[in-house]
C-alpha positions as CSV (number, residue, x, y, z in Angstrom):
1,M,38.1,18.1,34.3
2,I,36.7,14.8,34.8
3,A,35.1,15.1,31.3
4,N,38.5,15.0,29.7
5,L,39.7,11.9,31.3
6,Y,38.8,8.6,30.6
7,A,39.6,5.8,32.9
8,T,39.5,1.9,32.7
9,Q,39.8,-0.6,35.1
10,L,41.4,-4.1,34.3
11,E,41.5,-7.4,36.3
12,S,43.3,-10.3,36.4
13,Q,42.9,-13.2,38.4
14,E,45.7,-15.9,38.5
15,E,45.5,-18.6,41.0
16,E,45.7,-17.0,44.4
17,S,46.9,-14.0,43.1
18,S,45.2,-10.9,41.7
19,I,46.2,-7.7,39.4
20,S,44.1,-4.7,39.1
21,V,45.2,-2.0,36.5
22,K,43.9,1.4,36.0
23,L,44.4,3.4,33.1
24,I,43.9,7.1,32.9
25,Q,43.8,8.7,29.3
26,I,44.0,12.7,29.3
27,K,41.9,13.5,26.3
28,S,42.5,17.1,26.5
29,W,46.2,16.5,25.9
30,P,46.6,16.3,22.4
31,V,49.5,13.7,21.4
32,E,51.6,16.5,19.4
33,C,51.6,18.7,22.1
34,D,54.3,18.8,25.0
35,L,52.0,20.1,27.5
36,P,48.2,19.7,28.3
37,P,46.3,23.0,27.6
38,D,46.2,23.7,31.7
39,T,47.0,22.4,35.1
40,S,43.6,20.9,35.9
41,S,43.5,17.7,34.0
42,V,47.0,16.8,35.4
43,L,45.9,17.4,39.0
44,T,42.6,15.4,38.6
45,V,44.7,12.6,37.6
46,M,46.9,13.2,41.0
47,K,43.8,13.1,43.1
48,W,42.6,10.2,41.4
49,I,46.2,8.7,41.7
50,H,46.2,9.6,45.8
51,I,42.7,7.7,46.3
52,W,43.5,4.6,44.6
53,Q,47.2,4.5,46.2
54,K,45.2,3.9,49.6
55,D,43.3,0.8,48.3
56,L,46.2,-0.7,46.4
57,K,48.7,-2.8,48.1
58,N,51.9,-2.1,46.1
59,N,51.4,1.3,45.1
60,I,52.9,0.5,41.6
61,I,52.3,3.2,39.3
62,T,53.4,3.3,35.4
63,F,52.9,6.3,33.1
64,M,52.4,6.0,29.4
65,C,52.5,8.1,26.5
66,L,53.1,7.8,22.6
67,D,56.7,8.9,22.7
68,G,57.5,7.7,26.0
69,V,58.9,11.0,27.6
70,T,56.9,14.0,27.0
71,A,53.8,13.2,29.3
72,C,55.6,10.5,31.3
73,G,58.6,13.2,32.0
74,V,56.0,15.8,33.4
75,F,54.1,13.3,35.5
76,C,57.4,11.4,36.9
77,V,59.1,14.7,37.8
78,F,55.7,15.9,39.3
79,M,55.2,13.0,41.3
80,H,59.1,13.4,42.6
81,I,58.0,17.0,43.5
82,I,54.9,15.9,45.6
83,D,56.5,13.2,47.3
84,R,59.4,15.4,48.5
85,L,56.7,17.7,49.9
86,K,55.0,15.0,51.6
87,A,58.1,13.3,53.0
88,E,60.2,16.7,53.8
89,Q,57.9,19.4,53.6
90,E,60.1,21.1,51.2
91,M,60.2,21.0,47.6
92,D,63.0,21.9,44.7
93,I,61.6,21.9,41.3
94,F,65.2,22.3,40.0
95,Q,66.6,19.1,42.0
96,S,63.6,17.3,41.3
97,V,63.9,17.8,37.3
98,K,67.9,17.2,37.8
99,C,67.4,13.9,40.0
100,T,64.8,12.5,37.3
101,R,66.9,13.4,34.4
102,T,70.1,11.2,35.8
103,N,68.1,8.4,34.9
104,R,66.0,9.5,32.0
105,S,67.7,12.3,30.6
106,Q,65.0,13.2,28.0
107,F,62.3,14.0,30.3
108,I,61.6,17.7,30.7
109,M,63.6,18.7,27.5
110,N,62.2,22.3,27.2
111,K,61.6,25.7,28.9
112,E,58.1,25.4,28.5
113,Q,57.8,21.7,30.2
114,Y,60.0,23.3,33.4
115,T,57.6,26.4,33.5
116,F,54.8,24.0,33.4
117,L,56.0,22.1,36.2
118,F,56.2,25.5,38.5
119,Q,52.7,26.3,37.2
120,L,51.3,22.9,38.3
121,T,53.4,22.5,41.5
122,K,51.7,26.1,42.5
123,A,48.5,25.0,41.4
124,Y,48.8,22.0,43.7
125,L,49.6,23.8,46.7
126,E,46.7,26.2,46.1
127,N,44.2,23.4,45.9
128,M,45.8,21.8,49.1
129,I,45.1,24.8,51.3
């Protein structure tokens, strides 16, 4: 739901270069929880990211969360799943988690997060069609 998100755009211009930073906060995802209450807020953020990526020149995305791993892990692995789906028309959630954990072993630390990735991917695919 859009109402549960807060977006801010910051811009800086130095000489000939400019930087535009968009910050999104999911207010419905409590800090003390490993997961948001449902998939809708994450899917809404993903829609915004896809829209903004079309306008960006460098396509750099940075995820932040309070502990640096919980929400970041879910988003990064989900982005990996979506990128593979777009590039190869296939996806493997287990391999995406495994690949991401190679560099960030703290990501996706419990069964609930892993299960949520399946639910999130299913919801994403259902909304694509």
